C-alpha positions as CSV (number, residue, x, y, z in Angstrom):
1,M,0.0,0.0,0.0
2,A,1.2,3.5,-0.8
3,P,2.3,5.6,2.2
4,K,-0.4,7.8,3.7
5,G,1.7,10.9,3.2
6,K,5.3,11.9,2.7
7,K,7.3,13.7,5.3
8,R,8.1,17.3,5.0
9,E,11.2,17.7,2.8
10,V,14.4,18.8,4.5
11,I,15.8,22.0,3.1
12,S,19.3,20.7,2.3
13,S,20.6,24.0,0.8
14,S,19.1,26.4,3.3
15,Q,22.5,28.0,4.1
16,A,23.7,28.1,0.5
17,L,23.7,31.2,-1.6
18,P,21.0,31.1,-4.3
19,P,22.2,30.5,-7.8
20,N,22.2,33.2,-10.4
21,W,19.0,32.2,-12.2
22,P,18.6,33.2,-15.8
23,I,16.2,36.0,-16.6
24,F,12.7,35.1,-17.8
25,R,13.1,35.9,-21.5
26,P,11.2,35.4,-23.7
27,I,8.0,35.1,-21.7
28,I,4.4,34.5,-22.6
29,P,2.1,37.5,-21.9
30,P,-0.5,36.9,-19.2
31,S,-3.3,37.7,-21.7
32,A,-2.3,34.5,-23.7
33,L,-2.5,32.2,-20.6
34,F,-5.4,30.4,-19.2
35,L,-6.3,27.8,-16.6
36,R,-7.3,24.4,-18.0
37,E,-9.3,22.3,-15.6
38,I,-8.4,18.6,-15.7
39,L,-10.4,17.5,-12.6
40,S,-12.7,19.9,-10.8
41,N,-11.1,21.4,-7.7
42,Q,-8.2,19.1,-7.9
43,I,-6.0,19.3,-11.1
44,I,-5.4,22.4,-13.2
45,T,-2.8,23.1,-15.9
46,I,-1.5,26.3,-17.5
47,P,-0.6,25.2,-21.1
48,N,2.4,27.0,-22.7
49,F,3.2,28.8,-19.5
50,W,6.9,29.1,-20.6
51,P,8.1,29.1,-24.2
52,S,10.3,26.2,-25.3
53,S,13.3,28.4,-25.7
54,L,13.1,29.6,-22.1
55,C,12.7,26.0,-20.9
56,A,15.8,25.0,-22.9
57,T,17.8,27.9,-21.3
58,Y,16.8,26.6,-17.8
59,V,17.5,23.0,-18.5
60,S,21.0,24.0,-19.6
61,F,21.5,26.2,-16.5
62,L,20.0,23.6,-14.0
63,S,22.3,21.0,-15.3
64,S,25.2,23.0,-13.8
65,L,23.7,22.9,-10.3
66,P,25.0,20.5,-7.6
67,L,22.1,18.0,-7.9
68,V,21.9,15.1,-5.3
69,T,20.5,11.7,-6.0
70,T,17.8,10.6,-3.6
71,P,18.4,7.3,-1.7
72,G,16.9,4.2,-3.2
73,E,15.6,3.1,0.2
74,P,13.4,5.7,1.7
75,K,12.8,6.3,5.4
76,K,9.8,4.5,7.0
77,G,6.5,6.1,5.8
78,D,8.1,7.8,2.8
79,A,7.3,6.8,-0.8
80,V,10.1,5.4,-3.0
81,R,11.6,8.3,-5.1
82,V,14.6,7.9,-7.3
83,N,15.7,11.2,-8.9
84,D,18.3,13.9,-8.8
85,R,17.3,17.1,-7.0
86,Y,18.4,20.5,-5.9
87,Q,16.7,22.5,-3.1
88,I,17.1,26.1,-2.1
89,Q,15.3,28.6,0.1
90,D,15.1,31.5,-2.3
91,A,12.3,34.0,-1.7
92,A,13.6,36.4,-4.4
93,F,13.3,33.7,-7.1
94,A,9.8,32.6,-5.8
95,K,8.7,36.2,-6.0
96,R,10.0,36.5,-9.6
97,L,8.3,33.3,-10.6
98,W,5.1,34.6,-9.1
99,E,5.2,38.2,-10.4
100,E,7.2,38.2,-13.6
101,T,5.8,35.2,-15.5
102,G,2.1,35.8,-15.6
103,M,1.5,33.3,-12.8
104,K,0.1,35.9,-10.4
105,D,-2.2,37.4,-13.1
106,I,-3.7,34.1,-14.2
107,V,-4.1,32.6,-10.6
108,M,-5.6,35.8,-9.2
109,G,-7.8,36.4,-12.3
110,D,-6.3,39.9,-13.0
111,V,-6.2,38.8,-16.6
112,Q,-8.7,36.4,-18.0
113,S,-8.6,34.7,-21.4
114,E,-11.8,33.7,-23.2
115,D,-10.4,30.1,-23.0
116,G,-10.1,27.9,-20.0
117,L,-11.6,28.1,-16.5
118,Q,-13.9,31.1,-15.9
119,L,-14.1,32.1,-12.2
120,D,-15.1,35.1,-10.3
121,Q,-13.0,36.3,-7.3
122,G,-15.1,34.5,-4.7
123,A,-14.8,31.2,-6.6
124,R,-11.1,31.6,-7.0
125,K,-10.6,32.2,-3.3
126,E,-12.6,29.0,-2.6
127,L,-10.7,27.1,-5.2
128,W,-7.2,28.0,-3.9
129,G,-8.3,27.6,-0.3
130,G,-8.0,31.3,0.8
131,E,-6.2,34.5,-0.1
132,V,-3.3,33.7,-2.3
133,V,-0.2,35.6,-1.3
134,G,2.5,34.1,-3.5
135,L,4.7,31.0,-4.0
136,N,6.6,28.9,-1.5
137,P,10.2,30.2,-1.2
138,N,11.4,26.6,-0.9
139,I,12.4,26.0,-4.6
140,R,13.0,22.4,-5.7
141,I,14.6,21.2,-8.9
142,Y,14.0,17.7,-10.1
143,R,15.7,15.7,-12.8
144,Y,14.4,12.2,-13.6
145,S,16.7,10.2,-15.9
146,K,15.9,6.9,-17.6
147,G,14.7,4.4,-15.0
148,Q,13.9,7.1,-12.3
149,F,10.4,7.6,-10.9
150,F,8.4,8.8,-7.8
151,D,6.1,6.1,-6.4
152,Q,2.5,6.7,-5.2
153,H,2.3,9.3,-2.5
154,Y,0.5,12.3,-1.1
155,D,1.9,15.9,-0.8
156,D,1.8,17.6,2.6
157,S,0.6,21.1,3.3
158,N,3.2,23.2,5.1
159,N,3.3,26.5,7.0
160,V,5.8,28.9,5.5
161,T,6.9,32.5,5.9
162,I,7.1,34.8,2.8
163,P,9.4,37.7,3.3
164,S,7.5,41.0,2.7
165,S,7.5,44.6,3.7
166,P,6.5,46.1,6.2
167,S,6.1,42.6,7.8
168,N,6.6,39.0,6.7
169,I,3.5,37.1,5.6
170,Q,2.6,33.9,7.5
171,A,1.2,31.5,4.9
172,R,0.2,27.9,4.3
173,T,0.7,25.9,1.1
174,T,-2.4,24.5,-0.6
175,W,-1.5,23.5,-4.2
176,T,1.6,21.9,-5.6
177,L,3.1,23.7,-8.6
178,L,5.1,21.7,-11.1
179,L,6.7,23.4,-14.1
180,Y,7.7,20.9,-16.8
181,L,10.7,21.9,-18.8
182,T,10.9,18.8,-21.0
183,S,8.5,16.5,-22.8
184,P,8.4,13.9,-25.7
185,A,9.2,16.9,-27.9
186,T,12.6,17.1,-26.2
187,G,13.1,13.4,-26.1
188,C,11.6,12.6,-22.7
189,I,9.4,9.5,-22.8
190,G,7.3,8.5,-19.9
191,G,7.4,10.4,-16.6
192,E,3.6,11.2,-16.6
193,T,2.1,12.4,-13.4
194,V,-0.8,10.1,-12.6
195,F,-3.6,10.7,-10.2
196,Y,-5.8,8.1,-8.6
197,P,-9.3,9.2,-7.7
198,D,-10.6,8.1,-4.2
199,P,-13.4,5.6,-4.7
200,S,-15.0,6.8,-1.4
201,S,-15.5,10.3,-2.9
202,A,-16.1,9.5,-6.5
203,S,-17.3,6.7,-8.8
204,E,-15.5,3.5,-8.3
205,S,-15.3,3.2,-12.1
206,M,-13.1,6.3,-12.4
207,E,-9.9,5.5,-14.1
208,P,-6.5,7.0,-13.1
209,I,-5.9,10.4,-14.6
210,A,-2.5,10.7,-16.4
211,V,-1.2,14.2,-17.1
212,G,1.4,13.9,-19.8
213,L,4.5,16.1,-20.1
214,E,4.3,19.3,-22.2
215,T,7.3,21.5,-22.5
216,G,6.6,24.7,-20.6
217,M,3.3,23.5,-19.0
218,A,2.6,24.3,-15.4
219,L,0.6,21.8,-13.4
220,L,-1.2,22.7,-10.2
221,H,-2.8,20.1,-8.0
222,R,-4.4,20.3,-4.6
223,H,-2.4,19.0,-1.7
224,G,-2.7,18.5,2.1
225,A,-5.8,16.9,3.5
226,E,-7.5,16.9,0.1
227,C,-4.5,15.7,-1.9
228,M,-5.1,12.8,-4.4
229,L,-2.9,9.8,-4.4
230,H,-0.5,10.3,-7.3
231,E,2.8,9.2,-8.7
232,G,5.5,10.2,-11.2
233,R,5.8,7.4,-13.7
234,E,9.2,6.0,-14.7
235,V,11.1,7.9,-17.3
236,L,11.7,5.5,-20.2
237,A,14.1,7.7,-22.2
238,G,15.6,11.2,-22.1
239,E,15.3,13.4,-19.0
240,K,12.4,14.9,-17.2
241,W,13.2,18.3,-15.7
242,V,10.8,20.0,-13.3
243,I,10.8,23.2,-11.2
244,R,8.7,22.7,-8.1
245,S,7.1,25.2,-5.7
246,D,3.7,25.6,-4.0
247,L,0.8,28.0,-4.1
248,C,0.5,29.8,-0.7
249,I,-2.5,31.4,1.1
250,R,-2.5,33.7,4.1
251,R,-3.0,32.0,7.4
């Protein structure tokens, strides 16, 4: 049986200086972005969130970071995860990712496309779980090479502090954010994120929901108490690169 949850991740690079992240250029204008609902109140994507050229720039840059391979035998209660990862506490990068890419505009509804999910402000607040204040400063980089995967698990919700002026914001994470930098178009085969509906809250005939990789696509899925059981399937060829953060609400 899959673990009931995964323990909070240890910030292994909390004392390290943040890397010199590349600028976000070119970038897709917020007016061209939209929320695509995969499963109501659970799984949402933002197609073409980053252009392929920016994804390629980041893959090249991220390859130079000191990635660490996760152990093959997890601690008791943790899901099996085999990948290479880099983790850093970087509030400045989280703020840039939130404000300079269109993420804030599309999540908050400041700019709405005629395509995709149409929500008023009240519905957005209910969807995200409260007043969204930004992204988790805990930035994680994942690389899955051939044969690597993340077994079935749940994502925890965490309390975080977002640096701000005049006072820091006390927040809680509610949705996982995964930004895919590679896909079959770049030679990455496999690695889909698969969600398993809970038979107790939905039809027992519901099949697993597989979200395939698309270069530059952002995937948001609810976590914490309402998280769906999910996994990252084994990569069969190429490399799967992901930037991970979380949507945060005020607490």
